[in-house]
Structure formats: C-alpha cells, structure tokens
N, C-alpha and C positions, 0 to 999 in steps of 0.2 A: 832319657829313655832307660838308662841304668837305674835311676831312682825308682821308676815304676817297677822294674823287674825286681829290684831288691825289696820293695814294699810287698810285692806279691809272695816272694819267698819267705819273708818274715811272717806274713799273715798265715801261710800254710804251716810254717814252723810252729807258730803258736797254737794252731789247731791240733798239731800232732805232739806237742809237748807233753810228757807224762806227768800226771799228778797222783798224789797219794792222798786218799780221803781216809782219815782215821776216825774211829768211833771210840771216844773215851768217856769213862764214867765221871760225872761232873763233881761228885763228892770225893771219890777216892783218887781220881785221875788215872785210874786203871785203864789200860787199853783193851777194849772189847773186840775190836776188829778193825780191818782196814781194807780199802778197795783201791786198786790201781786203775786209773782211767785217764782219759784225755778229753779235750773239748770236743774233738771230732767224734769220739765214741759216745760221749754224752748226748750230742746232737742226734746221732743215728738211732741211739736207743730210745730217746725221747720221741723221735719221729715214728719209729716202729711201734712204740707204746701207744701213741695217738691213733695210728691206723688200726691196730687190733681193737682198741677200745671202741672206736667209731664203728667198726664192723660188728662187734658184739651188740652194741646199743641199737644199731639199725636192724639186725636179725631179731633181737628181742622185741623191738616195737612192731616189726612187720608181721611176725608170726605168733603173736601172743595177744591176749585181750588188752594189753596196756595201750594199744594203739586207739582204743575207743575213748581214752581219756584225753586224747589230743584235740584241741578246739578245731572245729570244722571237719572232723573225720567222722563219717557215718559209722554207726555201730553195725555189727555183723547181723543183728536182728532186722535192722532197717533195710540193709542190702538184700537179705533173704526175701523180705516182703516186696522190695522193688522188683526183683527177678520173678517172683510169683505173680505179681501184678502185670508184668510184661507178657508172660505166657497167657494169663487170663485175658488181657486186652487182645492178643493175637486170636485167641479162640472166639471171643465176642465178635471180632471183625469178620471172621470166616462164617460164623452163624449168621451175622447180619447180611452178608452177601448171599447166602443160601436162601434166607427169607425173602430178599429182594427178588431173586430169580423165581422163586415160587410164586410171590404175589404178582409178578409180571405174567407168569403162565396163567394164573387165575383170571387176571385182567383180560388177557387175550382170549380166554374161553368166553368171558361175559360179552366182549365186544365183537367176537368173531373176526379178529384182525389178523390176517396172514400176509406175509410178503410174497412177492412173485417167486423168489427163489424157493420158498417153502412150498408154494403150490406146485411147482414143477416136480419137486421130490414126492409130493403127495400123489401126483398123477402116475408116477412110476409104481408107487406102492399099491394104488387102487388097481391099476392094470394088472399087476401081479396077482392080486387077490381074485380079480374077476377070472383070470385064467385058472386059478386053483380051484374056484368054485365050479367052473365048467367041467373039470375033470372029476368032481365028486358027483356020484349018481344019486346019493340020498342027501336030503336036507336034514340037519341035525338041529334040534330045538335049543340045546345048550351046547355052546362051543367055547373054546379057550382062546386066549390072545397069543398063543405060542407062535402062530405063523407071522403075525405082525411084529411081535416083539423080536423074534429072531432076525427078521428082515431088517428091522431098524438097527439091531446090534451088529449085524454083518456089515452095514454101511459105515457106522460111525465108531466101532471099536473092534479091537482084535480078539474079543472074547469068543471062544469056540462054542458051538452049539451044545456040546456035552456039558459045558460048565454052567449052562443056563437051567435053572429049576423054576418052573412056573406052576403054582398050585391054585391058580385063581379059577373058580367056578362061577360061571355067568348064569344069572337068572334073569329071564325077560321081564322088563319093568311093567309091561302091560300087554294085553292082547287086543288086537283090533286091526282095522284096515288102514294101510299106509296111504294117507291122502296126498302127501308130497314127499318124494324120496330125497335122499342126499344128492346134491348137485353142486360140485365144486366150482363149476363154470359161473353159476349164478350166486356164488358165495352163500349157499344154503348148506351149512355144515351140520345138518341134522336130518332127522326123519320126523315127519308129522304124522301122528297116528290118531285117527278118529276113534273116540271113545264115548261112552255114556257119562252123564253128569254124576260127579262124586264117585266115580270108579277109583278103586284103590291103585296108588302107584307104589311099586315095590323097588327096593334097592337091588341092583343087579349083582352085587358082591358085598362081602364084609368091607367096612370102611369107616371113615370119619366124616362127619358134616363139616365142610369148610365154608359154606355159604348158605344162608337160609333167611332170605329177605324178600321184600316187595320192590319191584321196579315198575315204572310207569309203562315201559314198552312191553315187558314180557310177564307182567303180573307176579304172581308168587313163584320165586325161583329157589331151587335147592340143588346144591352141588355136593357130590360125594368124592372123596379122595380114597382110592384103593391102592393096592400094591403095584409096584413097577412103574410109577408115574402115571397111572391111569386115573382119569377124572370122568365122572358121569354127570350130566347136567339135565335137569328136569324143569321145564318152563310152562307157564300158563296154567298153574294149579289154582284150585279154589281155596285150598287151605294147606298148611304145612304141619306135619305131626313131629318134626325134629328141629332142634335148634343147633346153632353153630357150636361145634365141639362135641356133640353127642356121637357115640359110636352105634353103628348099625350093623345088623346081620344080613346075609344074603337072603333075599325074599321078604324082608321086613317091610311093612307098610310105612312109607315116609311122607306121603302126601295123598291128596284126593284130586282127581282130574277136574279141570274146570275150563272157563273161558275168560281168563283175566289178562289184562294188558292191551295196550293199543294196537299191537300187531296180531291179536287173535281174531279169527273170523268164525269161530265156532268151537264147540267142546272138542278138545284134542290135547295130546301130549306132544310137546316139542322136545325130542330127546337127542342129546348130543353125547358123543364118545370121543375123548381126547387122550392121546398118548404122548406124554412128554411135550405138551404144548402144540401137538399136531392133531388136526381132527380126522377121525376114522369113520367110515360108512357103517352105521350100526347094523344094517342088513347083512353085512358080511359075517356077523356073529350071532344074530338073532333071527328067529322066525316069529314075526309078530301076528300072523294070521290066526284066527280063532280055530281051536281044535274042533 
C-alpha cells in the first residue's frame, strides 16, 4: 500500500518539478533566452492551445466560405436554391388545391349535384329571398347580388356588411317567357326561357369563359365566371360565339339560342346562376318578360 502511495507522490512530484528551457545560439553558444516551466505547466498550456486552436478553426469553417470546400457539404448557393424551391413547392401545392376546388365547383355546376345539407341551406336562402321580394313593390329589371352575397357571408364568415363591396351589374341574358321555373325540390336548378330560333344570348356581367363545349345531354354549353364566385350557365344553344379563356363584357353576345341536346324539347335557354357552388333562383335577380 505504501509503495502505491509513494509511486503517486513521485509521479506528482515529477509533474511539478521545475525545468529550465534555455535558448542558445548554435554557433556562438550565446544564451538568447530561457523559460522556466514544468511538465504540468507544459501539459496545461498544450491543452489550452489545442482548445483555442480547435475553436478558432471550427468558427472559421462554420462562418466563412471555407466550409464549401469540405467534401459532402452543400454550398450556400445550393442551400439558397433549396429553400427557394421549398417555398415554390408550397405555393404550387396551394395553387393546386385552389384549382381542384374550383374544378369541383364547375363539375358540380355541370352535373347539378348538390348534397342534402346544401339543399337545406339553399331552402333558407330562397325563403329569405322570397320574403324580401314580397316586401318590394316594384320589380327591377337589373338587380345586384348584394342580398344573396351578404346573406352567405353572414352565415359562413365574420366579415361585416360594411366591409363588403359589390360592384357587379347584372344584365338579363335574354327576354322571353319562363316555361319552367327554378324548382329545388325537383332538382331543376335553372329557369327555362322560351325563345325564338337563333335569338342572341348575352352575358349577364363581365367575366371569363371557363367552359365552352358540346355535350350530348345539353347541347352547346357555355359557362362564365364572374366576380365573387359567381358562375352563369347557358345551355341548349345552337352555336357559341366565345371560346374557353375569352373575356366577355356585360351584355355581350356569347351564343345563339337553339334546341340542341337530348334534354331539349324546344327552342329555349336553360339558364343557371351559381354562387360559390350553390345554385340561385335567377328570377330573384332578373325579369325575363318581354318589355
């Protein structure tokens, strides 16, 4: 036991023994300087020097362009492009989701497919509109979508009425006798207007053509997209004057009335009005009777 203790003491004593390091000129043997140290001091100074050097090297590599020369480390340009591509991908995903929702709305318009929950909501809206129409003593030829738009916004968003600005001016698509009115119970989400052959069909407001094609059931169909999520649909035309992507003005002729499609039984216009994927009764906004 004593041997072990003696060995430890000797070892510690060796570490603490002082040494004199002299610097001598090799040719003249002249003393140039001397350093007093010990083994323990030498170890501590070396360890401190290694730590400081490692810290400086790490800082230099981490915060300088030198790190780009390390194999496997991406350059700052590549990292910047990767971040930019990440944001671009996120924007494209959001745009894709918006387009999908929009295409689903157009599909719903073409197929007139509405769930039971949506129908109950529409019943309340239509009832409210009928009450408002009974309170009005005069029928107006051109009306706005302010009432419907405000009622929809009041249900599904906290936006106040004062924050809503609606500058959409509606123009009747055609004049004629309504042969079949809007009937939600029979899933007839449109009004059929009896017209003469090749009578001009006009756009109800400024907008963009989102669909202009032939369908076997409804003949030549054209759909316009307007502001505030409004879609207007014109079916059973004999010809179309606008193509998909064209811009139209309010009152501009977009088609000619006809009797095309399997569901048509005579010359008439099948006219639909949709707001955010929900069908609206066009007679609440237009007077189709001949002046």
